[in-house]
C-alpha positions, 0 to 999 in steps of 0.5 A: 242902603239907607233906611227909609222912615215915615213922616213920624220917624217910623220904619217904612217897610213898604218904602224899603222894599221899593227902595231896594228894588230901585237900587238893584234896578239901578245897577247894585248887585248887593245891598248892605242893610242896617249899616252906618249909612242905614242908621243901625245905631238908631234902629231897634233890634226888631226894626233891624230883623224887619228890614232884612226880612223886607229887603230879602223879600223885595230883591233877595232873588236877584241881589245879595243882601248883607245885614250889618250886625257889628257892635262894641258888644260881642254878645249883642253882635252875636244876637244880631247876627243870628236875628239877621240869619233868621231873617234870610240875610245872605251875609253879615257885615261886622264893624270893628268895635268902636269906642272901647278900643280893644286889643288885637287879641279882643278883635280876633276873639270878637270877630271869631265869636260872631262868625261862629254864631251863624252859617253866614259868610262874613265881611269884616269892616275895617274903618279906623277913622270911626273905630280908632282901632285898625284890624292889623295885618297879622289879625286879618291873616289869622281871621282869613283862616276862618271858613266864614270870614271871606271879605273885608270892606276897606275904609282904612286907606292903607294900601300897603296892608290891602295889597298884602292881604289881597295877595297872601289871603283868600279875602275878597276886598271891597272899597268902602271909601268911594274917592279910592274906589279905582285905586283899590281896584288896581291893587286887587279889590273885587268891588265897592260897598258904596254910598254914592251908589245910591245915585250912580250905581250904573256908573260904578258898574261901568267903572268896574266893567271897564277895569276888568276888561283892561280899559284903564282910560275908560275906568279912569274917566268914569271914576273922575266923573263921580268926583262932583257926587263924592264932593256932594257926599262930603257936604253933609255926610253919608246918611244926610246926603244919601237921603237928600240926594234920593229925594232930589232924584224923586225917591223920598225915603224920609229924613234921618233920625236924630242925632242926624238932622235932615239936610238944610235947604243950602246943603240941598241946593249945593248937592243939587248943583253937584249932582247936576255937574255930574250928569245925574238926572234930578227930578226936581226943578234943576236942569241937568246939562252936564255930559256923562262919562261918555260925553252923551249927556247921559250915564251908560247903562250897567249891564253884564257884570262879570260873575266875580265882580260887583257893586253893592249899595252897602256889599258880594260870597258875598257877590261881586261888584257894587253894593250900596251901604 
């Protein structure tokens, strides 16, 4: 979930509560706060705790709230994890330590130390394009033995490793890369920690439900219908895209903090065109005429998700299906 800021760049907790409710109403059964898309690198520790508390207060009774607590400093990560637990988070997202490029033995010690620091379930975040270092299969197998490490957000794109770990451990896999949401479901993933879920979580819910019901043709059709939204995300990156797209949908959560700029007028226009092509209703002066995945011109509602699946806009123990990240 993106982090709302006011016109002066200050954390806007009232808007955070409104956004959390909006995202859950849209179809997310979980929210990841203080992640990369939530601009965790540019919020203070106090702001992070305040944000968790506000989101839990707003939707904690009907969605899983997962707090990003991973950094490249183990002691700081432990501190953030404990503060998130005090603030009421239901789980933790721990990214691979970035920049310092630790060996696998260091990853094992780091993740174990943070997992030991609280009683919360932990989702590992494997994203070598940002961290450089992957969490290797042997390390994942050893981490899976920890009772509180229960899930992986996979943005690695290595289907061989994912297949092996899903088949041989109890770790629940979530797609952390929207272009491969359906392919990861096909090898055993249980849902998504999604950026595009900020605007099409309802469609992602249809995708999960269709695949779980064995309707692969329907799942493939819905997945294909998200392609223009994924294209829009690629125009500006997750944070800039999400805030621009939400504003186009009538949900203003402010601009990003530097070093991330606001979307340019050209980017906003292109994102609006992409969303319109995908059949996403816009609040501003953009006609939406493209058909939804059922050909009706509207996106089907997302209801009755299986209890063991979900979509999180950002993560589910940790819940099921669709989460916004």
